[in-house]
N, C-alpha and C positions, 0 to 999 in steps of 0.2 A: 702364756705358759712357757716353760723352759724349752730350749732347743735340744733335740736328741743328738745322736752321733752315728757315724758309720763304723763298721767293724775295723779295728786296727789291723788285725792279721787276716781275718776271714774275708773282709770286703763285704760283709753282710750289711743290708740297709736297715740297721737297727732304728734309725730316726723315723723312717716310714712306719715301721711296726709300732713303735712307741706312740706316734701320732694317732694311728688308727685305734689303738687301745684306749688312749686318752679321750678320743672322740666318742667311743662307745660308753665310757664311764661318765662322760659329760652330758648324756642325754637328759638326765633329771635336772641338771643345771639349766640346760636350754629351755626346758619346759617352765621352770621357775622364772627365767628371764622373759619368756614370752608372756607369761601371766602378768608379770610386772609391767610390761609395755602396754598390755591390754588395760590394766588398771589405770595407768597414766592417761590413756585415751578416754576412759570412762570418767575419770575425775575432771579432765578438761571439758568433756562434753556436758557434764553436769553443771559446770560453770556457765556454759552457753545456755543450757536449759534455764538456769536461774536468771540469766540476763534477759531471755525471751519473756519469761513470766513477769519480771520486773517491768519491762516495757509495757506489757499488757496491763499490768496493775496501774501504772501511771496514767494510761489512757482511760481506763474504766473508772478511775478515781473521780474524774470530772463529772461523770454521770450520777455520782452519789449526791450531788448538789441539785436539789429540786429546781433551782433557777435555770440550770443548764438546759432543761427540756420544757420549761414553762416560759417560752420565749414570745415576747410581743414586740411589735415594731410600731414606731410612731412616724406619721407623715404630716407635713404641713402644706397647706394649699399655696403658701407663698413663703418660700425659704429665704427670700431677701428680708422678710420681716422677722421670722423666727424659725428655728429648727427645734425638733423634739426628739428626746430619747426616752424609751420606755423600759423600765426594769421589770423583774419577775413579779413584783407585788402590784403592778398596774392591772387595770381592768379594761377590757375592750369597751370603747365609747368614743364619742366625738365632742369637741368643745369649740366654741367661738371665742377667739382671743383678740383683744384690741389693745395696742400699746400706745399710750399717750405721752409717756416720758421715759427716757432711758436713764438708768443709773449712771452717775458720773463720779469722777475723781475730783478731789480738791487740788487746786493748783494755784500757788501764790508766786508773784514776782516781787522781788525786793525793790527798794528805791534804786535809782540809777547812780552809778559812780563812774568816775573817769575811766577806770579800767579795773581788771580783776585783782590788781595789786594795791589799790587805794585803801588806806586805812579807814575802817568803818566805826571806830570807837571801841571801848572796852566795857566789860561787865559780864553779865550772865544772860545767855539766850536760852529760853525754855521752849521746847516744842512738845505739844501734847496732842495725842491722837487716841480717841476712844478710851480715855482713862489712863493711858500709858504716857509717861513723860521722859524727855531727855533734856538734861541741863548741860549746856556747853559753856565752859569758862572761856571767855574771849579776852585774850591778852596780847602782848606784843608778839607772841609766837604764831598767832592765827587770826589776827584781826583784819583780815582782808576777805574779799569774796572767795578767792581761791583757798585760803586757809580754812574758812568756815565750811566750804564745800567738802573738803577732805575730812574735816573733823566730824561732820554730820554723817557722811557715808561710811566712815570707819568705826563709828561708835558702837560698842557692844550692846547698848541699850536703845538703839534706834527703834522708835515705835512704828516704823513703816513709812518712812519718808525718804525720797531720793532727792539729793541736791545736785544741781547742774548750773552752768553759767551761760547766759545768753548775752551776746554782744549785739546791741541794736544801735540805731543812729543816735539815740540820746545818751548812750553810755553802756556800761556793763551791769547786768542784774543777776542776782542769785535766784534761781527758780527752785521752789520746793514742790514736789509732786507726791501725792499720797499713793500708796500701793494698793489700796482697796477702795472700791466705790461705796456709795451710801452715805446718808447724812451723818451717821454715827462716826464716820471716819474723817470728819472735817479736821483740818489742821489748825490748831490754836497756838498763837505765838504770844509770849510775854517776855518782858525784858527787865532786868535790874541793871540800870545804867550807872556807870561810875560817875556821870555828871550830876547824879542825884535827881534827874527828871526822867521818869521811865516811860512817858507817853507823848513826848514831843518829837519834832522832826530834827532833832540834833543828837549828836553822839550815837551810841549804839541803838537807841530807840528809833532813830531815823530809818534803820534798816528795813523794818516792816511797818512803818507808819503809813497807813492808807490815806492817799490823797484823793483829789477829785478827778483825776485823769488828766493827762497831758501836762502834768506838773513835775514829772520826774520822780514822784514818790511811789510807794508800793501800790500794787494793784492785785485784785483778785481776778485771776485769769479764768478759772472755772470753779464752780461751787460743787461740793460733794452733795449729791442728791440721791434719793431713793428712786428706783424705777416705779412707774405707775402704770397699771394695766387693768383690764377687766377680763374675767373669765366667765363666759355665759352671763354677762351683765353684772357680776359681782366685783367690787373694787378690791384690788390687791396692790400692796406696796412691797417692794423687795430691795434690800440694800445692794443686791447683785443683779447683773443682767443674766446670770444663770439662776433661774428661779426653780427652787425645789420645795417640796412640802405643801404646795398648793393643790396639785392633783397627785394623789397618792401613787408613788412609784414612777412618776413622770418628771423629767427635767426639761424646762423650757429655756432655750438659749435665745435671748432677745437680740435681734440684729439691727432693727430700725423701727421708727414709728410706723404704725399702720395696723391692718387687720389681717387675720389668717384663721382658717378653720383647721384644727388638728384632728387626726383620727388615730386612735390606739387600736391596733388589730393583732390578732394571733398571727405569729410568724411561722406559718406552716412549713415553708421551704427550709428554714434554718433547723427546725426540729427534725425534718426528714434527713438533713445532712448529718445531724448528730447520731441518729439511729443508724444510718448507713455507715458511719464511721465505726460504730460499735460492731456491726456485722464484719467490717473489714479487719479490725484488730483481732477479733475472735478467730476468724478463719486463718489469719496470719499466724497466730499462736499454734493452731493445730497443724498447719503446714510445717512450721519449724519443728514441732515435736515429731512429726513423721520422718523428718530427715535424720533424727537421732535413732529412730527405730531401725532405719536402714543401715546404721553404722554400729558403733561399739555397744550401744544400748539396746540392741535388737531383742535380747532375752531378759531385759530388766523389768521385773514385775512392778517395781516402785514407779517407774515412768508410766506404765499402763494405769496404775491406780490414780496417779496424778491427773491424767487426762479424763479418766472416768469420773473423777470428782467434779471437774468442770461440766461434764455432760449431765451429771445428776442434778446440778443446780439449774441448768436450762430446762430440765424435764419437770422440775417441781414448781408449783405456782407461787406467785407473790400474793399479798393480801392488799386489796384496794378497798378502803372503807369497809373492812370486815368481810369482803367477798373475794374468793379465789379469782386470780387473773393470770393470764398466761402471755408469753411473748408473742404468740400468733396474733393477739389483739393489737400489737404494735406492728403487725405485718412481718414479724420475724419468724421464719420456719426453718426446720432442719431437714436436710436431704438424707439419703440412705448412707452417705459417707460421713455423716456427722457435721458437715459444714452447714452454716446458716446463710439464709438469703432474705432479702427484703422485698416484700410486696408493697410497693408504694401506694397502691390503690387502697389496700386494707388499712394501712397506716392513716391515710387521708380520711377514710371513713370514721375511724376512731377519733381523730383530731376534731372532725366536724361535730361529732355527737358528744364527746366528753374530752375536751382539750387537756384538762388537768390529769386525766387518767394516765397518760403516757409518762408524765414525770413521776407520778406515784409508782408506776409499774417498775421503774428503774431505781428510784431513790428512796423508797420507804425505808425508814431506819432499821427495821427488823427483817423484812422479807423482800425488799427491792432487789431486782436481779443485779444491778451494779453494786449494791451494798454487799450482797452475798459473794459475788464473784471477786470483789476486791478483798474481802476478809479471807476468803479461801486462798487467793493468790499470795497474800501476806503470810498465811499459815504455811503454805507450801515452801516459800522461800526461807522463812525463819525456823521452821521445825523439820519438815520432811526432807528437804534437800540437804540442810545442814546435817541432819542425822545420817543421811545416806553418804554424804561426803566424809563424815567422821568415820563411818564404818569402812569405807574404801581406803581411807588413809591408814586406819588400823591394820587392815589386810596388807597394805603395802609395807608397813613397818615389819610385820611378821615375815612377809616374803623376803624383804631385804636381809633379815637375819638368817633366813634359810639359804639365801643366795651366798651370803658371806661365808657361812659354814661350808657350803658345797664347794665354793671356789677354793677354800683352804684345803678341803679334802682332795680336790683334783690336783692342786699343786703338790701336796704330799704324795699322792698316788703317782704322779709323773716322776717325782724325784726317786721314788721307790723303784719304778720301772727302769729308770736310767741306771741306778745302782745294780739292779739285777742283771740287766743286759751287759753292763760293763764286766761284771763277774763272769757271765756266760761267755763273753767275747774272750776274756783272759783264759778261761778254761779251754775253750775251743782252740785258741792259739797254741796252748801248751800241748793239747792232744795232737794237733796237726804237726807240731814240731817232732813229737815222739814218733808219729806215724811216718814222717819223712825219714827219720833216723833209722827206723827198723827196715824201711823199704830199701835204704841204701846198704845196710848190713846184709840183707838177704839177697841183694842183687836185683831187686825189682827195678 
């Protein structure tokens, strides 16, 4: 605001008078500015409310998946022989497993050459694995073990073979190793040799011409084979040592030849951890909402309705196989303050009598508690809070317009006061001059 002035002739403190009058006139402006600051705090706090609900939503989202609470664990009597992983589709049971052969990779060694830079002939080298082929043109730019290694490893159409070089006492060899186990992933080599003979131990065809051993020619180091095992006496073959699809929902990781008994059991402890985590995130959300009640949103009815919406969901039943089911059956109860707590004993009893019921209680597509809580949280963030924020932003724009107009009014009012007091000061100065003149004439 503009600065006032002191009386030129009278010595009156017009500045102080103007300031007090402007302060009085500004009371409505101060109220508007105070309301604007309050709206800023509320808008900011609603952003925090949205963040708190978003965190809750992401946590409860996991429980909408039935597999999250239909947890089973697999154990092996000899983990040096095999380990086991059980998924949600597995069924509690035991199996006797015997591994008689491990799945293996194909691995070939080329014929031996003086070193990795020795020429190996020219032509076309074809590598085929499981129906996919790579043709490598071998010419003066790459017709060495080192050149072929680089050409194979960098080829865009590599069918799953890694090339390396082994330097042994008899010379240098190109080693081809398959990336996948199993008989179907055997490495097959064919050659079109520029010397016109594609199957002898000369020219390019010598590179992978299999000899009789100890003759410097190519050798099969290991052969791609399927794993062989029995499960409860039934024969199984698997291209991989990670065996899936034999026992529904179960993966067997083969480690060595031998026997082991596996057990698939309900994982009660992990289910309890998941339910306890739900209790924790729900209570955390209520605690966060309470902090906003104590601040700028203390009288905000929308926030109260949001919390009541969460409470209403907890109070209404889910449907499990067409029958009403409640959270207390999962050991989750509410206290008089609206917080939830877990009775592990009650949860254990339900898991023992009806293990699948807990997952249905939370994850049923229509009435599961996690399903409804997640949907409501998303609605709150996408609709209710956005609508409330838009309303407050609209109020702020209106307030800002009122504040701008009021500030202009105060500025105009102050200028008017200054002009009036300047006129008053001039008038009083003139009167004082006349008074002093008359007093001198009259001998006062």
